[in-house]
N, C-alpha and C positions, 0 to 999 in steps of 0.2 A: 457546439459548444454552448453551454449553457440554454440545451432545448432549442438551438439554431444551427438547423441544417446547412453546411456550406457544403457544398459536391465540387468534390478535387479532382481533373483531370491527370496533376502529375502523382508520381510516386511520394511515399512519406515514407521516412527514415523512423524504424523503431529499434530498439535496442533493446533485446533480452538479456538481462542477468541475471541468473538462476542461484542467487550467493545474497549476504548479505547488501549486495547493493540494491539500488530500482532499478526499475525499466522507466528507460527513457524515451522518448521522442523528439522528434521538429517536422512538424508541419509549415509549409510555405505555401500562403492563400495570397495568390498575385491578383494583382489587377481587379480591386473587390471595392466596394464601398467602406463606409468607416463602420466599423464593428466594434460592440462592445466586449473587446473582452479583459479583465485583471487577473492578478493573479488570484492561483485556488479556486478558479471555477475550473467545474465539471467539464470533463472533454469526454467524447463516447466516438472511439474510430471503429466504421462496420467496413470490414475487407469485402472483395468480391463475392465469397460463399458467405456470407453472414454472418461472419463470426465477430464478435464487440471485443473490442479494447476501450480498460476503465482507463483515464488518467487526469490529473488536475495538471492545470497551465501552472507553469513556474516561473516563467518568462516573457514579456509579449513584446516585439521591438514590431514599432508601427513607420515607415518608410511610405513616401512619395511618391508615384508614378505620377501622377501626372502634376501640372500646377495651375492650371484653369480648372475649372467650375465644370459639371462636378468631378470634383477630387476622385483622385482614384488611388488608393495606397496597396502596398508591397506589405505583409503580416506574417511574421518569424513568430512562430510558437513554439517554445518551446513546454515540451510535457514529460510527466513525471508519474510513478505509479503513486494508487490515492493511498499506497503504504507511510507517505511523507507525513500523512498526520499522525502516525504514530509517533514520528521523528518531533511535533511539536507537544506532545504529552510530558513536561519534563515530574518526573515525580521526586518526594522529598527524600531526605535519607530515611531505607529504610534498612528490615532485616527481614531475612525470609528462613527462618527455623520450623523444624517438626516439635511435635509433641513430643515431651523428654517422657519417652517410654521403648522399650525394648518391644512392645507389638509390633510386630510388622505389620498387621491389618490397619493399626491407629497411624500408620503413617499415612499423610497427604499425598495426593499425587499433583502430575504436574498442571489439571487440567484444574485444580482445585486453587490451585495458585495461580494460575491465568484468569480465571473467572473474579477470582477474591480481586486482582488486582483493577481488570476492565469495570467491575462494578462500584467502585470505588472511586478510579480516577478516569474513567472512561463511558461513562456510561451511556453515550448516544453509540455508541458501538456493540454488536453480538459474538458472538464465536460461534463457528462454524460445525458444523455435525463433525465433519473429518477434523478435525484439530482435537474437540473431543472425543473422540474413537480411538486417537491417535496418542493423548498425553493422560485416558483417564487411569491406565496401570502401571505408569511408571510412578516412581516415586522421586520427589522433586529436590535437590540438593539443598541445602541451606546454604545463606551464602548473603553477603552486606551488600549495599549500594548506595554510593554518596552522587544524589541529582542526576542518575541516570535517564535518558526516556524510555517511556515504554517499550518501543521501540526494542532497544537495547538488552531491555530485562528479559523481553520473549525470548528474545535472538537465544538469549543466553541458558534458558530454562529449554528452548529446546533442541538444544546441543546435543540432547540423549535421543533425542529421538530417530534417526538426525531431517532437523527441516529447515526453513526458517520461515518466518512469519510475515502475510503477505493481506491485502485486504482488497475483499472483492464487492462489489458492486452495493449500494446499500449498508455499507458499515461493516460487512460481517468481517472480522478477521477471522482467517484460515492459516492456511501454513503449505509449504510446496516442499516434498517429501526429497532429499537431495541422495537416497540412495536406488531409487526406482527409474530405471530403464524405461522407455519410450511410455511413459507416462503423460496423456493430453494434458498441459499445464495452461489453465482458464487464466484470464487479468481478470 
């Protein structure tokens, strides 16, 4: 958590949800010195096979395990997918429209609109090549949004793929395809 390695003996409970809900997890850190953990800190969990899972801290509960110095604490840390950051970006009322032409070639793709939204409202993020390749040939539907989050709008645009939005390490916006079987899902 925040580049501080904490070795855990016990198992960690992770819940993967491959839809519009976010992956979550709970980590219990027993018998510990005081650790500086706060909401929205970055957390990386590496399993025994070396696979890394990226999360943000949603909540932290610290309980005393000893009442004599040096104090020992038990931390219960609730984790959530870094995709939560997209839920914290509320857009103003916007309309997504196509150019007024009957020429199909002039119609704009879902990638065009995702790129426009991200560059204007979330420039700290980038778009993965996977998301670009899946959306650059699909024409996006016109719609109007009233104070929706970037997460909600991106998922709405991805309905036609079909996929849901996710955020990878380094603030890279990607997606999880919902109609693929046996595909490895990276967090």
